[in-house]
C-alpha positions in Angstrom: 13.1 21.4 1.9 12.7 18.2 -0.1 10.9 18.2 -3.4 8.5 15.4 -2.3 6.9 14.2 0.9 6.9 10.6 -0.3 8.4 8.9 -3.3 7.0 5.4 -4.0 8.8 2.8 -6.1 7.0 -0.4 -7.1 3.8 -1.7 -8.5 1.1 -0.1 -10.6 -1.9 -1.8 -12.2 -5.2 -1.2 -14.0 -8.3 -2.6 -12.2 -11.6 -3.8 -13.4 -14.0 -3.7 -10.4 -17.5 -5.2 -9.8 -20.0 -5.8 -7.0 -21.9 -9.1 -6.6 -24.7 -10.0 -4.2 -23.4 -13.6 -4.2 -20.3 -15.3 -5.4 -20.9 -18.0 -8.0 -19.7 -21.6 -7.7 -17.7 -23.1 -10.5 -19.7 -23.3 -13.7 -22.2 -20.9 -12.4 -22.8 -17.2 -13.1 -24.1 -14.3 -11.0 -25.0 -10.7 -12.1 -22.9 -7.7 -11.1 -24.7 -4.6 -9.9 -21.7 -2.4 -10.7 -18.8 -2.6 -13.1 -16.1 0.1 -13.4 -12.4 0.7 -14.0 -9.8 2.6 -12.1 -6.1 2.7 -11.4 -4.7 0.2 -8.8 -1.5 -1.4 -7.6 0.2 -1.3 -4.2 2.6 1.6 -4.3 0.9 3.6 -7.0 -2.4 3.6 -5.0 -0.4 4.5 -1.9 1.0 7.6 -3.7 -2.6 8.6 -4.7 -3.4 8.4 -1.0 -0.5 10.8 -0.2 -1.7 13.2 -2.9 -5.3 13.1 -1.8 -4.3 13.8 1.8 -2.5 16.9 0.6 1.1 15.6 0.2 3.6 15.9 -2.6 4.0 12.4 -4.0 5.9 10.8 -6.9 5.6 7.3 -8.4 8.5 5.4 -9.9 7.4 2.3 -11.8 6.9 0.6 -15.1 4.0 -0.1 -17.4 3.5 -1.0 -21.0 2.4 1.4 -23.8 -0.9 -0.5 -24.1 -4.3 0.9 -23.2 -4.0 -0.2 -19.6 -0.6 1.3 -19.1 -1.5 4.7 -20.6 -4.7 4.8 -18.4 -2.6 3.9 -15.4 -0.2 6.8 -16.0 -3.1 9.2 -16.8 -4.9 8.3 -13.6 -1.8 9.2 -11.5 -1.3 12.4 -13.4 -4.9 13.4 -12.7 -4.4 12.9 -9.0 -1.4 15.1 -9.0 1.2 12.3 -8.5 4.5 13.1 -10.3 5.2 10.4 -12.9 8.4 11.8 -14.3 10.2 8.6 -13.4 7.4 6.2 -14.5 8.7 4.3 -17.5 6.4 3.3 -20.3 7.8 0.3 -22.1 7.0 0.1 -25.9 5.3 -3.1 -26.9 4.9 -4.4 -23.3 1.7 -5.5 -21.6 0.7 -3.7 -18.4 -0.4 -5.5 -15.2 -4.2 -5.6 -14.7 -6.6 -7.1 -12.3 -10.2 -8.2 -11.8 -11.5 -7.2 -8.4 -15.0 -8.5 -7.3 -16.5 -7.2 -4.1 -19.2 -9.0 -2.1 -22.1 -6.6 -1.5 -22.9 -8.0 2.0 -19.5 -7.7 3.5 -17.3 -5.5 1.3 -14.7 -8.3 1.2 -13.2 -8.9 -2.2 -11.5 -11.5 -4.5 -8.8 -10.4 -6.9 -7.5 -12.0 -10.0 -4.3 -10.5 -11.4 -2.3 -10.8 -14.6 1.3 -9.8 -14.4 2.7 -7.5 -17.1 5.7 -7.9 -19.4 7.3 -4.5 -18.8 10.2 -6.0 -16.8 12.2 -4.8 -13.9 14.1 -1.5 -13.2 17.8 -1.8 -13.6 19.1 -0.6 -10.2 22.2 0.8 -11.8 20.1 3.2 -13.8 18.5 4.8 -10.7 19.6 8.3 -9.8 20.4 8.4 -6.1 20.0 12.1 -5.4 16.7 12.3 -7.2 15.3 9.2 -5.5 16.3 10.6 -2.0 14.8 14.0 -2.6 11.9 13.2 -0.2 11.0 12.9 3.5 10.0 9.2 3.2 10.2 6.3 0.7 7.5 3.7 0.1 8.5 0.4 -1.5 6.9 -3.0 -2.4 8.5 -6.2 -3.7 7.4 -6.0 -7.4 10.6 -4.1 -8.4 12.9 -6.1 -6.0 16.4 -5.1 -7.2 15.5 -1.4 -7.4 13.7 -1.5 -4.1 16.7 -3.0 -2.3 19.0 -0.3 -3.8 16.5 2.4 -2.8 16.3 1.0 0.7 20.1 0.9 1.1 20.4 4.5 0.0 17.6 5.6 2.2 19.2 3.9 5.3 22.5 5.6 4.6 20.8 8.9 4.2 18.5 8.5 7.3 15.3 8.6 5.3 12.6 6.3 6.6 11.3 3.5 4.4 7.9 1.9 4.5 7.6 -1.6 3.0 4.5 -3.4 1.7 5.1 -7.1 1.0 2.2 -9.5 0.4 4.2 -12.7 -0.2 7.9 -13.7 0.1 9.7 -13.3 -3.2 13.4 -14.0 -4.0 15.6 -11.6 -2.0 12.6 -10.7 0.1 14.4 -11.3 3.3 17.1 -8.8 2.3 14.5 -6.1 1.6 12.7 -6.8 4.8 16.0 -6.3 6.8 16.6 -2.9 5.1 13.2 -1.4 5.6 12.7 0.7 8.7 9.0 0.1 8.8 7.7 -3.3 7.5 3.9 -3.1 7.3 2.8 -6.7 6.6 -0.5 -8.6 6.5 -1.1 -11.0 9.4 -1.2 -14.0 7.2 2.3 -13.2 5.9 3.8 -13.0 9.4 2.2 -16.4 10.4 3.2 -18.1 7.1 6.7 -16.7 7.1 7.5 -17.7 10.7 5.4 -20.9 11.1 4.0 -19.5 14.4 0.3 -19.4 15.0 0.3 -16.9 17.9 0.7 -13.3 16.8 3.1 -12.3 19.6 5.4 -15.2 18.9 5.3 -14.8 15.2 6.0 -11.0 15.5 8.9 -11.7 17.9 10.4 -14.2 15.4 9.9 -11.9 12.5 11.5 -8.9 14.3 14.5 -11.1 15.3 15.1 -11.8 11.6 14.5 -8.4 10.2 14.9 -5.8 13.0 13.1 -2.4 12.6 9.5 -1.7 13.4 6.9 -4.3 12.4 3.2 -3.3 11.9 0.9 -6.2 11.3 -2.4 -5.3 9.5 -5.4 -7.3 10.6 -8.3 -6.2 8.4 -11.4 -5.2 10.3 -9.6 -5.9 13.6 -7.2 -3.0 13.0 -3.4 -3.4 13.4 -0.7 -4.2 15.9 2.7 -2.5 16.0 5.9 -4.0 17.5 8.6 -1.4 18.2 11.4 -2.1 20.6 9.7 -3.3 23.8 6.4 -1.6 22.8 3.3 -3.4 21.5 0.8 -0.9 20.3 -2.7 -2.0 19.4 -4.8 0.1 17.0 -8.5 -0.9 16.6 -10.1 -0.4 13.2 -12.3 2.7 12.7 -15.9 2.0 11.9 -17.7 3.7 9.0 -21.4 3.8 8.1 -21.2 1.2 5.3 -18.3 -0.8 3.9 -18.6 -1.1 0.1 -15.2 -2.6 -0.8 -12.0 -3.3 1.0 -9.9 -3.4 -2.2 -6.8 -1.3 -1.7 -7.3 -0.6 2.0 -3.9 -2.0 2.8 -2.3 0.1 0.0 -3.9 3.2 1.3 -2.8 2.4 4.9 0.8 2.2 3.7 0.5 5.5 1.8 -1.0 7.3 4.8 1.7 5.9 7.1 4.5 7.1 4.8 2.9 10.5 4.7 2.5 10.5 8.5 6.3 10.0 8.7 6.8 13.0 6.4 4.5 15.0 8.7 6.6 14.0 11.8 3.9 11.8 13.5 5.0 9.5 16.2 4.2 5.8 15.8 1.0 5.8 17.9 -0.4 8.9 16.2 0.6 7.5 12.8 -1.3 4.3 13.4 -4.5 6.2 14.2 -4.1 8.4 11.2 -3.4 5.5 8.8 -6.2 3.4 10.2 -8.7 6.2 9.7 -7.6 6.8 6.1 -7.8 3.1 5.3 -11.3 2.8 6.8 -12.7 5.7 4.8 -11.3 4.2 1.6 -13.7 1.3 2.1 -16.8 3.5 1.6 -16.5 3.3 -2.2 -15.7 0.6 -4.9 -12.0 0.3 -5.8 -8.8 1.1 -4.2 -8.9 4.9 -4.9 -12.4 6.3 -5.1 -13.0 6.5 -1.4 -9.6 7.8 -0.3 -10.4 10.8 2.0 -8.9 14.2 2.3 -6.8 15.1 5.4 -9.7 16.9 7.0 -12.0 13.9 6.5 -9.5 11.6 8.1 -9.0 13.9 11.1 -12.8 14.2 11.5 -13.1 10.4 11.7 -10.3 10.2 14.3 -12.1 12.8 16.4 -15.1 10.6 16.7 -13.5 7.2 16.2 -12.1 4.5 18.5 -10.1 5.1 21.6 -6.4 6.0 21.0 -4.0 3.1 20.4 -3.3 1.3 23.7 0.0 -0.3 24.8 
């Protein structure tokens, strides 16, 4: 038995979050009805999702020893995410973000400030420790380390889930190594220059291979696997408060689903339900459900994914 269900290597962040009734124009101001702080970041939030669902999760990343970095680590510890391999860099600034949600739609705008904590040195990674899991979750914020992790995982037969929001240097190399690339729709269109999703997905898979899952916000997601095209509609919840982190949570749930042995169709339903429930609260983490809550939504939610 592996030590962890999922190990995530990549981005962590500290988020300031607010809700506004109306976005201001330039040189205008609007009141916020809520202002709060919580941990954020692609892979670290995905690992919180794994832990909240009942899985054994570990996060490998870097933060500064400033207030934001210490809060970021503490927030993961509080959720039961293992942070033994999270590096706190003395004197460095941590990444943080301002996330403003629109009260009427739950859609959000995010302003980020990159940290100064630097990149993992891939030569310093311990292979056996990193592979002591059933699935690996990666993003492109620690590119060299992510590529090394993906190479080792492929050699060991451990599935990798990749979250990539924009193409960075060596991004194509990482995309080709990941078994499951879960990408936002805009990325697939921009990266291929194709306007139709089917054509864009075909071009993307020709370049990278593997399984491609395209996330489409409130329209759900579409998976392309071999000759299969699997469409998963979004689950509906009573009220959407904030969509911040929905994609991160989807990735985490999907990685955990792989550890549980779910097939692709079942995993898409599971991940879509978890991501939908996340949207019931402000921020990327507050609304993340338990496993039982996700299963209850699936039981009363949309029809199963169709081919």
